Every structure is written in structure tokens, then in C-alpha cells.
TILUMMI-227015 format. One record per residue (C-alpha): chain; residue in three letters; x, y, z; residue number from 1. Coordinates in pm, 1 decimal, m for minus. Layout:
residues N
<chain = A, resn = Ala, X = X, Y = Y, Z = Z, resi = NUM> $
...
***
This chain:
residues 293
<chain = A, resn = Met, X = 155.7, Y = 6562.6, Z = m1005.6, resi = 1> $
<chain = A, resn = Ile, X = 140.9, Y = 6837.1, Z = m789.5, resi = 2> $
<chain = A, resn = Arg, X = m69.2, Y = 6788.0, Z = m471.8, resi = 3> $
<chain = A, resn = Ser, X = 47.5, Y = 7096.8, Z = m264.7, resi = 4> $
<chain = A, resn = Met, X = 178.4, Y = 7431.8, Z = m402.6, resi = 5> $
<chain = A, resn = Leu, X = 350.6, Y = 7657.8, Z = m118.2, resi = 6> $
<chain = A, resn = Phe, X = 339.6, Y = 8031.6, Z = m159.7, resi = 7> $
<chain = A, resn = Leu, X = 666.9, Y = 8217.8, Z = m98.9, resi = 8> $
<chain = A, resn = Pro, X = 711.8, Y = 8580.3, Z = m111.5, resi = 9> $
<chain = A, resn = Gly, X = 944.0, Y = 8669.2, Z = m366.8, resi = 10> $
<chain = A, resn = Asn, X = 1104.8, Y = 8942.1, Z = m156.7, resi = 11> $
<chain = A, resn = Thr, X = 1215.5, Y = 8707.8, Z = 94.8, resi = 12> $
<chain = A, resn = Pro, X = 1577.9, Y = 8536.9, Z = 54.7, resi = 13> $
<chain = A, resn = Asn, X = 1566.5, Y = 8320.6, Z = 334.5, resi = 14> $
<chain = A, resn = Met, X = 1208.4, Y = 8170.3, Z = 245.4, resi = 15> $
<chain = A, resn = Leu, X = 1296.8, Y = 8127.5, Z = m136.3, resi = 16> $
<chain = A, resn = Ile, X = 1643.5, Y = 7925.8, Z = 9.5, resi = 17> $
<chain = A, resn = Asn, X = 1459.5, Y = 7663.3, Z = 167.5, resi = 18> $
<chain = A, resn = Gly, X = 1164.8, Y = 7666.2, Z = m102.9, resi = 19> $
<chain = A, resn = Asp, X = 1275.8, Y = 7323.2, Z = m158.7, resi = 20> $
<chain = A, resn = Val, X = 1320.0, Y = 7162.2, Z = 129.5, resi = 21> $
<chain = A, resn = Leu, X = 927.6, Y = 7253.4, Z = 288.5, resi = 22> $
<chain = A, resn = Gly, X = 780.4, Y = 6947.4, Z = 122.0, resi = 23> $
<chain = A, resn = Ala, X = 577.0, Y = 7113.9, Z = m121.4, resi = 24> $
<chain = A, resn = Asp, X = 549.4, Y = 6955.2, Z = m502.1, resi = 25> $
<chain = A, resn = Ala, X = 582.8, Y = 7292.6, Z = m633.6, resi = 26> $
<chain = A, resn = Val, X = 654.8, Y = 7627.5, Z = m444.9, resi = 27> $
<chain = A, resn = Ile, X = 499.2, Y = 7962.8, Z = m601.1, resi = 28> $
<chain = A, resn = Leu, X = 716.1, Y = 8262.6, Z = m631.7, resi = 29> $
<chain = A, resn = Asp, X = 481.8, Y = 8539.0, Z = m582.4, resi = 30> $
<chain = A, resn = Leu, X = 588.4, Y = 8878.0, Z = m723.5, resi = 31> $
<chain = A, resn = Glu, X = 231.9, Y = 9011.5, Z = m709.0, resi = 32> $
<chain = A, resn = Asp, X = 25.4, Y = 9052.8, Z = m394.8, resi = 33> $
<chain = A, resn = Ala, X = 301.3, Y = 8937.4, Z = m134.6, resi = 34> $
<chain = A, resn = Val, X = 554.7, Y = 9223.8, Z = m291.3, resi = 35> $
<chain = A, resn = Ser, X = 516.0, Y = 9575.3, Z = m205.7, resi = 36> $
<chain = A, resn = Pro, X = 520.1, Y = 9840.7, Z = m505.3, resi = 37> $
<chain = A, resn = Asp, X = 857.3, Y = 9984.4, Z = m388.5, resi = 38> $
<chain = A, resn = Glu, X = 1028.2, Y = 9605.1, Z = m401.0, resi = 39> $
<chain = A, resn = Lys, X = 870.4, Y = 9499.0, Z = m711.4, resi = 40> $
<chain = A, resn = Asp, X = 1221.7, Y = 9544.6, Z = m914.1, resi = 41> $
<chain = A, resn = Ala, X = 1386.5, Y = 9387.2, Z = m649.1, resi = 42> $
<chain = A, resn = Ala, X = 1173.4, Y = 9093.3, Z = m600.5, resi = 43> $
<chain = A, resn = Arg, X = 1186.1, Y = 9031.4, Z = m975.1, resi = 44> $
<chain = A, resn = Ile, X = 1554.7, Y = 9003.2, Z = m994.7, resi = 45> $
<chain = A, resn = Leu, X = 1539.6, Y = 8807.5, Z = m659.1, resi = 46> $
<chain = A, resn = Val, X = 1330.3, Y = 8513.9, Z = m815.0, resi = 47> $
<chain = A, resn = Arg, X = 1522.5, Y = 8550.4, Z = m1142.3, resi = 48> $
<chain = A, resn = Asn, X = 1868.2, Y = 8445.6, Z = m977.8, resi = 49> $
<chain = A, resn = Ala, X = 1644.2, Y = 8194.2, Z = m734.8, resi = 50> $
<chain = A, resn = Leu, X = 1541.7, Y = 8008.0, Z = m1014.2, resi = 51> $
<chain = A, resn = Gly, X = 1853.6, Y = 8050.1, Z = m1235.1, resi = 52> $
<chain = A, resn = Arg, X = 2110.2, Y = 7906.9, Z = m969.9, resi = 53> $
<chain = A, resn = Met, X = 1934.4, Y = 7740.4, Z = m696.9, resi = 54> $
<chain = A, resn = Gly, X = 1774.2, Y = 7432.5, Z = m896.8, resi = 55> $
<chain = A, resn = Phe, X = 1454.6, Y = 7371.3, Z = m686.4, resi = 56> $
<chain = A, resn = Gly, X = 1419.9, Y = 7039.6, Z = m643.1, resi = 57> $
<chain = A, resn = Cys, X = 1017.0, Y = 7094.6, Z = m692.3, resi = 58> $
<chain = A, resn = Gln, X = 844.4, Y = 7230.3, Z = m959.1, resi = 59> $
<chain = A, resn = Thr, X = 815.0, Y = 7616.6, Z = m967.5, resi = 60> $
<chain = A, resn = Val, X = 576.8, Y = 7815.0, Z = m1068.5, resi = 61> $
<chain = A, resn = Val, X = 582.9, Y = 8212.3, Z = m1047.1, resi = 62> $
<chain = A, resn = Arg, X = 299.8, Y = 8442.8, Z = m1006.8, resi = 63> $
<chain = A, resn = Val, X = 382.1, Y = 8740.8, Z = m1225.1, resi = 64> $
<chain = A, resn = Asn, X = 182.8, Y = 9077.0, Z = m1172.7, resi = 65> $
<chain = A, resn = Ser, X = m131.0, Y = 9141.7, Z = m1388.1, resi = 66> $
<chain = A, resn = Leu, X = m138.6, Y = 9204.2, Z = m1766.5, resi = 67> $
<chain = A, resn = Asp, X = m279.1, Y = 9570.8, Z = m1683.1, resi = 68> $
<chain = A, resn = Ser, X = m46.9, Y = 9647.9, Z = m1371.3, resi = 69> $
<chain = A, resn = Gly, X = 243.2, Y = 9773.3, Z = m1617.3, resi = 70> $
<chain = A, resn = Leu, X = 476.3, Y = 9521.1, Z = m1467.0, resi = 71> $
<chain = A, resn = Cys, X = 390.6, Y = 9220.8, Z = m1632.5, resi = 72> $
<chain = A, resn = Gln, X = 602.6, Y = 9220.8, Z = m1918.1, resi = 73> $
<chain = A, resn = Lys, X = 922.5, Y = 9312.4, Z = m1683.9, resi = 74> $
<chain = A, resn = Asp, X = 830.7, Y = 9023.5, Z = m1500.8, resi = 75> $
<chain = A, resn = Leu, X = 814.4, Y = 8807.4, Z = m1826.8, resi = 76> $
<chain = A, resn = Glu, X = 1121.8, Y = 8916.1, Z = m1960.7, resi = 77> $
<chain = A, resn = Glu, X = 1346.1, Y = 8833.0, Z = m1617.7, resi = 78> $
<chain = A, resn = Ile, X = 1113.1, Y = 8515.9, Z = m1525.8, resi = 79> $
<chain = A, resn = Val, X = 1058.4, Y = 8328.7, Z = m1898.2, resi = 80> $
<chain = A, resn = Pro, X = 1451.2, Y = 8256.8, Z = m1974.4, resi = 81> $
<chain = A, resn = Gln, X = 1470.9, Y = 8092.6, Z = m1644.5, resi = 82> $
<chain = A, resn = Lys, X = 1251.1, Y = 7820.8, Z = m1779.0, resi = 83> $
<chain = A, resn = Pro, X = 1009.9, Y = 7784.9, Z = m1454.5, resi = 84> $
<chain = A, resn = Thr, X = 741.2, Y = 7493.6, Z = m1482.8, resi = 85> $
<chain = A, resn = Ala, X = 433.6, Y = 7759.0, Z = m1476.9, resi = 86> $
<chain = A, resn = Leu, X = 343.2, Y = 8123.0, Z = m1478.5, resi = 87> $
<chain = A, resn = Met, X = 38.5, Y = 8212.4, Z = m1278.9, resi = 88> $
<chain = A, resn = Leu, X = m172.4, Y = 8481.7, Z = m1423.7, resi = 89> $
<chain = A, resn = Pro, X = m330.5, Y = 8669.2, Z = m1154.9, resi = 90> $
<chain = A, resn = Lys, X = m687.9, Y = 8845.6, Z = m1229.5, resi = 91> $
<chain = A, resn = Thr, X = m758.3, Y = 8604.3, Z = m1484.2, resi = 92> $
<chain = A, resn = Ala, X = m1072.9, Y = 8705.2, Z = m1651.8, resi = 93> $
<chain = A, resn = Thr, X = m1119.5, Y = 8614.6, Z = m1999.3, resi = 94> $
<chain = A, resn = Ala, X = m961.7, Y = 8370.8, Z = m2271.9, resi = 95> $
<chain = A, resn = Ala, X = m837.7, Y = 8679.3, Z = m2415.5, resi = 96> $
<chain = A, resn = Asp, X = m630.1, Y = 8712.5, Z = m2097.9, resi = 97> $
<chain = A, resn = Ile, X = m439.9, Y = 8383.3, Z = m2158.8, resi = 98> $
<chain = A, resn = Ile, X = m395.9, Y = 8425.2, Z = m2544.1, resi = 99> $
<chain = A, resn = Glu, X = m227.1, Y = 8724.0, Z = m2470.6, resi = 100> $
<chain = A, resn = Leu, X = 21.9, Y = 8570.6, Z = m2189.9, resi = 101> $
<chain = A, resn = Asp, X = 84.4, Y = 8301.3, Z = m2446.0, resi = 102> $
<chain = A, resn = Glu, X = 199.0, Y = 8548.2, Z = m2697.4, resi = 103> $
<chain = A, resn = Leu, X = 404.5, Y = 8717.1, Z = m2448.0, resi = 104> $
<chain = A, resn = Val, X = 574.0, Y = 8380.1, Z = m2355.1, resi = 105> $
<chain = A, resn = Thr, X = 614.6, Y = 8259.5, Z = m2694.6, resi = 106> $
<chain = A, resn = Ser, X = 797.2, Y = 8570.4, Z = m2824.4, resi = 107> $
<chain = A, resn = Leu, X = 1022.7, Y = 8531.8, Z = m2506.8, resi = 108> $
<chain = A, resn = Glu, X = 1084.7, Y = 8153.0, Z = m2562.4, resi = 109> $
<chain = A, resn = Glu, X = 1205.6, Y = 8237.9, Z = m2924.1, resi = 110> $
<chain = A, resn = Lys, X = 1399.5, Y = 8519.8, Z = m2843.8, resi = 111> $
<chain = A, resn = His, X = 1610.6, Y = 8303.7, Z = m2598.9, resi = 112> $
<chain = A, resn = Gly, X = 1587.0, Y = 7999.2, Z = m2823.9, resi = 113> $
<chain = A, resn = Ile, X = 1368.3, Y = 7782.6, Z = m2567.0, resi = 114> $
<chain = A, resn = Pro, X = 1142.7, Y = 7527.4, Z = m2707.5, resi = 115> $
<chain = A, resn = Ser, X = 804.3, Y = 7687.4, Z = m2749.2, resi = 116> $
<chain = A, resn = Gly, X = 581.7, Y = 7549.0, Z = m2479.6, resi = 117> $
<chain = A, resn = Thr, X = 828.8, Y = 7474.4, Z = m2220.4, resi = 118> $
<chain = A, resn = Thr, X = 662.1, Y = 7726.5, Z = m1986.1, resi = 119> $
<chain = A, resn = Arg, X = 302.2, Y = 7649.7, Z = m1895.6, resi = 120> $
<chain = A, resn = Ile, X = 27.6, Y = 7871.4, Z = m1773.8, resi = 121> $
<chain = A, resn = Ile, X = m158.9, Y = 7848.1, Z = m1434.9, resi = 122> $
<chain = A, resn = Pro, X = m464.8, Y = 8102.9, Z = m1476.2, resi = 123> $
<chain = A, resn = Leu, X = m576.0, Y = 8225.9, Z = m1117.4, resi = 124> $
<chain = A, resn = Leu, X = m932.8, Y = 8261.7, Z = m1130.8, resi = 125> $
<chain = A, resn = Glu, X = m1016.0, Y = 8506.6, Z = m836.9, resi = 126> $
<chain = A, resn = Thr, X = m1325.9, Y = 8713.6, Z = m983.5, resi = 127> $
<chain = A, resn = Ala, X = m1680.5, Y = 8626.8, Z = m1078.9, resi = 128> $
<chain = A, resn = Met, X = m1603.7, Y = 8699.9, Z = m1448.8, resi = 129> $
<chain = A, resn = Gly, X = m1276.8, Y = 8477.6, Z = m1416.1, resi = 130> $
<chain = A, resn = Val, X = m1520.1, Y = 8186.6, Z = m1256.7, resi = 131> $
<chain = A, resn = Glu, X = m1800.4, Y = 8220.2, Z = m1531.3, resi = 132> $
<chain = A, resn = Asn, X = m1518.1, Y = 8214.4, Z = m1819.4, resi = 133> $
<chain = A, resn = Ala, X = m1358.4, Y = 7922.0, Z = m1652.9, resi = 134> $
<chain = A, resn = Phe, X = m1404.2, Y = 7671.2, Z = m1946.2, resi = 135> $
<chain = A, resn = Ala, X = m1312.6, Y = 7910.7, Z = m2209.2, resi = 136> $
<chain = A, resn = Ile, X = m988.5, Y = 8028.1, Z = m2018.2, resi = 137> $
<chain = A, resn = Ala, X = m868.0, Y = 7682.7, Z = m1943.4, resi = 138> $
<chain = A, resn = Ser, X = m913.2, Y = 7602.2, Z = m2344.0, resi = 139> $
<chain = A, resn = Ala, X = m729.9, Y = 7896.2, Z = m2452.3, resi = 140> $
<chain = A, resn = Ser, X = m425.8, Y = 7756.8, Z = m2475.2, resi = 141> $
<chain = A, resn = Thr, X = m205.9, Y = 7430.8, Z = m2495.1, resi = 142> $
<chain = A, resn = Arg, X = 19.0, Y = 7579.4, Z = m2212.5, resi = 143> $
<chain = A, resn = Val, X = m251.4, Y = 7564.5, Z = m1950.2, resi = 144> $
<chain = A, resn = Leu, X = m137.7, Y = 7323.6, Z = m1678.1, resi = 145> $
<chain = A, resn = Gly, X = m481.0, Y = 7374.0, Z = m1465.4, resi = 146> $
<chain = A, resn = Leu, X = m704.9, Y = 7652.1, Z = m1325.7, resi = 147> $
<chain = A, resn = Phe, X = m657.9, Y = 7771.6, Z = m1002.0, resi = 148> $
<chain = A, resn = Leu, X = m902.9, Y = 7906.6, Z = m741.0, resi = 149> $
<chain = A, resn = Gly, X = m847.2, Y = 8232.1, Z = m555.5, resi = 150> $
<chain = A, resn = Gly, X = m1100.6, Y = 8215.6, Z = m272.7, resi = 151> $
<chain = A, resn = Glu, X = m1015.9, Y = 8511.5, Z = m59.5, resi = 152> $
<chain = A, resn = Asp, X = m1036.8, Y = 8757.8, Z = m387.4, resi = 153> $
<chain = A, resn = Leu, X = m1298.1, Y = 8602.8, Z = m491.6, resi = 154> $
<chain = A, resn = Ser, X = m1515.4, Y = 8643.8, Z = m185.6, resi = 155> $
<chain = A, resn = Ala, X = m1447.2, Y = 9020.5, Z = m180.6, resi = 156> $
<chain = A, resn = Asp, X = m1578.2, Y = 9035.6, Z = m557.9, resi = 157> $
<chain = A, resn = Leu, X = m1866.1, Y = 8865.3, Z = m466.7, resi = 158> $
<chain = A, resn = Arg, X = m1933.4, Y = 9091.3, Z = m184.4, resi = 159> $
<chain = A, resn = Cys, X = m1937.5, Y = 8829.9, Z = 98.5, resi = 160> $
<chain = A, resn = Lys, X = m1764.2, Y = 8710.0, Z = 399.8, resi = 161> $
<chain = A, resn = Arg, X = m1486.4, Y = 8447.3, Z = 356.7, resi = 162> $
<chain = A, resn = Thr, X = m1532.8, Y = 8164.9, Z = 624.2, resi = 163> $
<chain = A, resn = Lys, X = m1352.3, Y = 7849.9, Z = 702.0, resi = 164> $
<chain = A, resn = Glu, X = m1650.4, Y = 7678.4, Z = 606.3, resi = 165> $
<chain = A, resn = Gly, X = m1640.2, Y = 7787.5, Z = 231.6, resi = 166> $
<chain = A, resn = Ala, X = m1990.7, Y = 7774.7, Z = 154.5, resi = 167> $
<chain = A, resn = Glu, X = m1971.4, Y = 8104.5, Z = 19.0, resi = 168> $
<chain = A, resn = Ile, X = m1733.5, Y = 7951.0, Z = m256.8, resi = 169> $
<chain = A, resn = Asp, X = m1878.5, Y = 7658.9, Z = m316.9, resi = 170> $
<chain = A, resn = Tyr, X = m2030.5, Y = 7729.3, Z = m622.3, resi = 171> $
<chain = A, resn = Ala, X = m1724.4, Y = 7875.2, Z = m784.9, resi = 172> $
<chain = A, resn = Arg, X = m1542.4, Y = 7522.9, Z = m650.6, resi = 173> $
<chain = A, resn = His, X = m1788.8, Y = 7324.1, Z = m860.1, resi = 174> $
<chain = A, resn = Arg, X = m1771.1, Y = 7548.0, Z = m1159.1, resi = 175> $
<chain = A, resn = Val, X = m1391.1, Y = 7526.1, Z = m1167.3, resi = 176> $
<chain = A, resn = Ile, X = m1371.6, Y = 7196.0, Z = m1155.1, resi = 177> $
<chain = A, resn = Val, X = m1646.6, Y = 7104.9, Z = m1439.5, resi = 178> $
<chain = A, resn = Ala, X = m1457.2, Y = 7363.3, Z = m1621.9, resi = 179> $
<chain = A, resn = Ala, X = m1119.5, Y = 7216.4, Z = m1578.8, resi = 180> $
<chain = A, resn = Arg, X = m1239.6, Y = 6814.3, Z = m1628.5, resi = 181> $
<chain = A, resn = Ala, X = m1402.0, Y = 6954.7, Z = m1966.6, resi = 182> $
<chain = A, resn = Ala, X = m1114.4, Y = 7115.9, Z = m2097.0, resi = 183> $
<chain = A, resn = Gly, X = m841.6, Y = 6835.6, Z = m1969.0, resi = 184> $
<chain = A, resn = Val, X = m645.1, Y = 7014.1, Z = m1717.3, resi = 185> $
<chain = A, resn = Glu, X = m569.9, Y = 7023.6, Z = m1366.2, resi = 186> $
<chain = A, resn = Ala, X = m785.7, Y = 7218.9, Z = m1056.3, resi = 187> $
<chain = A, resn = Phe, X = m647.0, Y = 7336.3, Z = m747.7, resi = 188> $
<chain = A, resn = Asp, X = m803.1, Y = 7479.7, Z = m491.8, resi = 189> $
<chain = A, resn = Thr, X = m780.8, Y = 7782.6, Z = m280.9, resi = 190> $
<chain = A, resn = Pro, X = m550.6, Y = 7786.7, Z = 31.2, resi = 191> $
<chain = A, resn = Phe, X = m686.9, Y = 7730.3, Z = 354.4, resi = 192> $
<chain = A, resn = Thr, X = m584.6, Y = 8032.1, Z = 551.0, resi = 193> $
<chain = A, resn = Asp, X = m586.0, Y = 7966.3, Z = 936.0, resi = 194> $
<chain = A, resn = Val, X = m261.2, Y = 7858.7, Z = 971.3, resi = 195> $
<chain = A, resn = Asn, X = m313.0, Y = 7718.7, Z = 1331.7, resi = 196> $
<chain = A, resn = Asp, X = m633.2, Y = 7520.1, Z = 1236.7, resi = 197> $
<chain = A, resn = Asp, X = m467.4, Y = 7200.2, Z = 1127.0, resi = 198> $
<chain = A, resn = Glu, X = m805.6, Y = 6961.4, Z = 1163.6, resi = 199> $
<chain = A, resn = Gly, X = m944.2, Y = 7240.9, Z = 966.0, resi = 200> $
<chain = A, resn = Leu, X = m707.2, Y = 7233.7, Z = 729.2, resi = 201> $
<chain = A, resn = Leu, X = m723.8, Y = 6837.0, Z = 677.9, resi = 202> $
<chain = A, resn = Ala, X = m1145.6, Y = 6876.8, Z = 686.6, resi = 203> $
<chain = A, resn = Asp, X = m1103.0, Y = 7142.0, Z = 400.6, resi = 204> $
<chain = A, resn = Ala, X = m842.3, Y = 6933.1, Z = 180.6, resi = 205> $
<chain = A, resn = Ala, X = m1018.5, Y = 6639.2, Z = 208.5, resi = 206> $
<chain = A, resn = Tyr, X = m1364.8, Y = 6843.7, Z = 77.4, resi = 207> $
<chain = A, resn = Ala, X = m1185.3, Y = 6982.6, Z = m216.9, resi = 208> $
<chain = A, resn = Lys, X = m1058.2, Y = 6646.8, Z = m300.4, resi = 209> $
<chain = A, resn = Gly, X = m1396.0, Y = 6469.2, Z = m270.4, resi = 210> $
<chain = A, resn = Leu, X = m1494.2, Y = 6757.6, Z = m517.3, resi = 211> $
<chain = A, resn = Gly, X = m1231.1, Y = 6638.4, Z = m792.2, resi = 212> $
<chain = A, resn = Phe, X = m934.5, Y = 6906.5, Z = m728.2, resi = 213> $
<chain = A, resn = Thr, X = m573.1, Y = 6767.1, Z = m810.2, resi = 214> $
<chain = A, resn = Gly, X = m429.0, Y = 6935.7, Z = m529.5, resi = 215> $
<chain = A, resn = Lys, X = m425.5, Y = 7259.2, Z = m326.3, resi = 216> $
<chain = A, resn = Ala, X = m212.7, Y = 7598.8, Z = m229.2, resi = 217> $
<chain = A, resn = Ser, X = m66.7, Y = 7669.9, Z = 108.1, resi = 218> $
<chain = A, resn = Ile, X = 51.7, Y = 7988.4, Z = 259.3, resi = 219> $
<chain = A, resn = Ser, X = 224.4, Y = 7805.1, Z = 522.8, resi = 220> $
<chain = A, resn = Pro, X = 466.1, Y = 7515.3, Z = 506.9, resi = 221> $
<chain = A, resn = Arg, X = 284.3, Y = 7393.4, Z = 818.9, resi = 222> $
<chain = A, resn = His, X = m8.8, Y = 7289.4, Z = 587.5, resi = 223> $
<chain = A, resn = Val, X = 210.9, Y = 7137.5, Z = 361.1, resi = 224> $
<chain = A, resn = Asp, X = 239.1, Y = 6766.7, Z = 506.2, resi = 225> $
<chain = A, resn = Gly, X = m109.5, Y = 6746.2, Z = 562.6, resi = 226> $
<chain = A, resn = Ile, X = m211.7, Y = 6854.6, Z = 196.9, resi = 227> $
<chain = A, resn = Asn, X = 9.9, Y = 6598.9, Z = 75.4, resi = 228> $
<chain = A, resn = Gln, X = m135.5, Y = 6328.9, Z = 294.9, resi = 229> $
<chain = A, resn = Val, X = m492.4, Y = 6418.6, Z = 175.9, resi = 230> $
<chain = A, resn = Phe, X = m440.2, Y = 6419.8, Z = m181.9, resi = 231> $
<chain = A, resn = Ser, X = m199.0, Y = 6121.7, Z = m214.2, resi = 232> $
<chain = A, resn = Pro, X = m423.2, Y = 5745.5, Z = m229.2, resi = 233> $
<chain = A, resn = Ser, X = m418.5, Y = 5615.1, Z = 137.1, resi = 234> $
<chain = A, resn = Gln, X = m278.5, Y = 5224.2, Z = 109.9, resi = 235> $
<chain = A, resn = Ala, X = m671.4, Y = 5133.0, Z = 142.5, resi = 236> $
<chain = A, resn = Glu, X = m734.6, Y = 5281.5, Z = m174.8, resi = 237> $
<chain = A, resn = Ile, X = m463.8, Y = 5124.9, Z = m342.3, resi = 238> $
<chain = A, resn = Ser, X = m527.5, Y = 4799.3, Z = m232.7, resi = 239> $
<chain = A, resn = Tyr, X = m882.3, Y = 4809.9, Z = m327.4, resi = 240> $
<chain = A, resn = Ala, X = m733.2, Y = 4955.2, Z = m696.9, resi = 241> $
<chain = A, resn = Arg, X = m528.1, Y = 4651.8, Z = m710.0, resi = 242> $
<chain = A, resn = Glu, X = m808.6, Y = 4422.8, Z = m606.5, resi = 243> $
<chain = A, resn = Val, X = m1009.6, Y = 4581.0, Z = m910.8, resi = 244> $
<chain = A, resn = Met, X = m769.7, Y = 4543.7, Z = m1133.5, resi = 245> $
<chain = A, resn = Asp, X = m678.9, Y = 4189.3, Z = m1077.7, resi = 246> $
<chain = A, resn = Ile, X = m1040.6, Y = 4084.1, Z = m1059.8, resi = 247> $
<chain = A, resn = Ile, X = m1099.0, Y = 4272.9, Z = m1423.3, resi = 248> $
<chain = A, resn = Ala, X = m806.1, Y = 4082.6, Z = m1557.1, resi = 249> $
<chain = A, resn = Glu, X = m967.6, Y = 3759.7, Z = m1425.0, resi = 250> $
<chain = A, resn = Ala, X = m1299.1, Y = 3806.4, Z = m1589.9, resi = 251> $
<chain = A, resn = Lys, X = m1101.7, Y = 3885.1, Z = m1941.3, resi = 252> $
<chain = A, resn = Arg, X = m965.1, Y = 3532.3, Z = m1879.5, resi = 253> $
<chain = A, resn = Leu, X = m1272.3, Y = 3390.9, Z = m1837.2, resi = 254> $
<chain = A, resn = Gly, X = m1450.3, Y = 3563.0, Z = m2079.8, resi = 255> $
<chain = A, resn = Lys, X = m1704.5, Y = 3719.8, Z = m1850.5, resi = 256> $
<chain = A, resn = Gly, X = m1849.2, Y = 4034.0, Z = m1943.8, resi = 257> $
<chain = A, resn = Ala, X = m1935.5, Y = 4120.6, Z = m1604.9, resi = 258> $
<chain = A, resn = Ile, X = m1822.4, Y = 4084.8, Z = m1229.1, resi = 259> $
<chain = A, resn = Ser, X = m1852.6, Y = 4178.6, Z = m904.9, resi = 260> $
<chain = A, resn = Leu, X = m1626.6, Y = 4234.8, Z = m621.3, resi = 261> $
<chain = A, resn = His, X = m1745.1, Y = 4238.6, Z = m276.0, resi = 262> $
<chain = A, resn = Gly, X = m2093.7, Y = 4224.1, Z = m367.2, resi = 263> $
<chain = A, resn = Lys, X = m2097.2, Y = 4519.2, Z = m613.6, resi = 264> $
<chain = A, resn = Met, X = m2105.5, Y = 4491.4, Z = m1031.4, resi = 265> $
<chain = A, resn = Val, X = m1739.1, Y = 4661.2, Z = m1146.0, resi = 266> $
<chain = A, resn = Asp, X = m1812.6, Y = 4875.9, Z = m1416.0, resi = 267> $
<chain = A, resn = Ala, X = m1595.2, Y = 5110.6, Z = m1617.1, resi = 268> $
<chain = A, resn = Pro, X = m1615.3, Y = 5406.2, Z = m1380.0, resi = 269> $
<chain = A, resn = Ile, X = m1503.5, Y = 5185.4, Z = m1098.5, resi = 270> $
<chain = A, resn = Val, X = m1220.3, Y = 5094.3, Z = m1355.2, resi = 271> $
<chain = A, resn = Asn, X = m1120.3, Y = 5416.9, Z = m1468.3, resi = 272> $
<chain = A, resn = Arg, X = m1114.6, Y = 5516.8, Z = m1084.2, resi = 273> $
<chain = A, resn = Ala, X = m885.2, Y = 5222.5, Z = m994.6, resi = 274> $
<chain = A, resn = Lys, X = m662.0, Y = 5294.4, Z = m1306.1, resi = 275> $
<chain = A, resn = Gln, X = m610.9, Y = 5664.6, Z = m1162.4, resi = 276> $
<chain = A, resn = Thr, X = m536.2, Y = 5583.0, Z = m795.8, resi = 277> $
<chain = A, resn = Leu, X = m270.5, Y = 5307.3, Z = m929.3, resi = 278> $
<chain = A, resn = Glu, X = m114.4, Y = 5598.8, Z = m1151.6, resi = 279> $
<chain = A, resn = Ala, X = m98.5, Y = 5830.8, Z = m896.1, resi = 280> $
<chain = A, resn = Ala, X = 42.9, Y = 5580.3, Z = m602.3, resi = 281> $
<chain = A, resn = Ala, X = 316.4, Y = 5519.4, Z = m899.7, resi = 282> $
<chain = A, resn = Ala, X = 377.4, Y = 5881.8, Z = m979.3, resi = 283> $
<chain = A, resn = Leu, X = 429.8, Y = 5936.3, Z = m601.8, resi = 284> $
<chain = A, resn = Gly, X = 634.7, Y = 5612.3, Z = m539.2, resi = 285> $
<chain = A, resn = Leu, X = 403.8, Y = 5420.6, Z = m367.6, resi = 286> $
<chain = A, resn = Gly, X = 344.0, Y = 5121.5, Z = m558.0, resi = 287> $
<chain = A, resn = Gly, X = 118.7, Y = 5149.8, Z = m879.2, resi = 288> $
<chain = A, resn = Met, X = 46.5, Y = 5019.1, Z = m1164.1, resi = 289> $
<chain = A, resn = Gln, X = 163.7, Y = 4657.6, Z = m1223.1, resi = 290> $
<chain = A, resn = Asp, X = 323.2, Y = 4507.5, Z = m1550.1, resi = 291> $
<chain = A, resn = Gly, X = 24.4, Y = 4371.8, Z = m1783.4, resi = 292> $
<chain = A, resn = Ile, X = m221.6, Y = 4611.5, Z = m1656.1, resi = 293> $
***
């Protein structure tokens, strides 16, 4: 389960060294926007070495350079053999982009004797075209782990101002969520970029969670704890989910087809949400699914 994803520039050794103690469920080692053109080669080798030698205690994602940059193939040749959790592809616009990346990764996995499918793909949707093609992109390959919405570049492509309130990307958020769920993959929300606004971060994360996002990215370690808090089931949610499962078990024992809890009927969607809550809690070590449920 990935609640939080923390961007770390690929050309900063001190941040890479401390990456796995910052509390994020995944780190995004960035070879693209965070690295200037004259440092691309050095950053690629630094990230390769970090992946190969550090043994990050969290999931690892590498944002490679775009397919049309002339740098992506070099990135893949160094990074794929290190078996990161996933590759993040910037400026993903069509399903063909994912198919091309899949073929490149498959070839390198075969070359290095790595089981096919080891490294997943997270398409970064940061253009109008990418958002419009979200479902086709999400379902283009079994490697796709989830869709990632990039709000900053998207707002520039839409020719609108990026705001903390986020109304300008609201349609895109909804579109990405629907596409991801229809394709059976996860959905990760764009970072909240005001590193000094803790209340704003919590509100933005809560809104994203309410829409259905799996987790959220961050550009600052300061936001990681808040994101983890928001995207973790609360004790109240866990307790209610357990009540739902208990009363459903009781209804089955009594042969009842319908039952209520706290004055509300417990139907299939409520049961499914309860199961999801308990599964998430179990994955996070918060106490989840019980034996026999």
C-alpha cells in the first residue's frame, strides 16, 4: 500500500542517503525535472548506485526522462537492472507510450535475467492529452501500477493558474480516478506545493482521499506524516468496519437477508468498503481482517 510518495532529486547524495528514513511509503528518485541537463549523466549513475547498494526500506520509484528526450534509454539501461518497484514515465500522453516503455523494459529484463514484469510502471499524466487518454493508458500494460496526476504541468498545459484550492484540476482529478478504478489500478494525487501550509496540505489530502485517490505525492519530507495520517484508516473507521463485518456474520448465522446497523441498512457497498478499510488497516499494521471474515 502506497499512501505517500516523496520526490527526491537524483543529483543530491545527502537526500538519497536519508531517503528511507523520512517516513514515506515510496521515494521517487527523480532523473527528470529536478536534474539540470548538464547533471543528467551523474544523477543517473548516482541513482543506480543508490538502488544497488542502499537497500531502501521503502518502495522505490524512478522518474526517468521522457521517451522523446533522447535520455530515456540510457536511464533504463542503468536503472532496470537494479529492480526498482516502478518507473514513472513523465508526459505520458497515449497508450502507445506505455506499450513502448513496456517493450524496452521487457527487453532489458530478459537481457539481465530478471523475471518479466518485475518493474512496474506509473504513468505521469500532466497534459490534457494524457488526462483524456487516462483509461487507455491505465489499461495499456499489466505493468501499470497506478496513474499519477501531475497538477503543475497540467495547469500550464491548460493555460490556467495553479492554485492551492485546486479547482482548475478538479475535472482531471475525477477523470483520473474513474479511469484508474475502471482499469483496476491505483491513483496517486499531485503534490501540494506550499511546504509551509500544513493545514492546507491536510485539507488537500483529505479531499483527494474523498475522491478515491490511493495516496498522494510530496515534494517535502515535512508533508509525509500528514499524508500518511490522512490516507490511513482512523480508529473510528476501523471500529465501524469491524461492526459491519460482525453484524453481517450475525445476519448469516440467523439466516437474515437484510440487517441494519445504527439505524441504517447494511448493503453490499457498505460491506465492500468495510472490507477495504480492514484490509488497509491490516496492511499498515493497525489491526484489520479477522479470522473467518
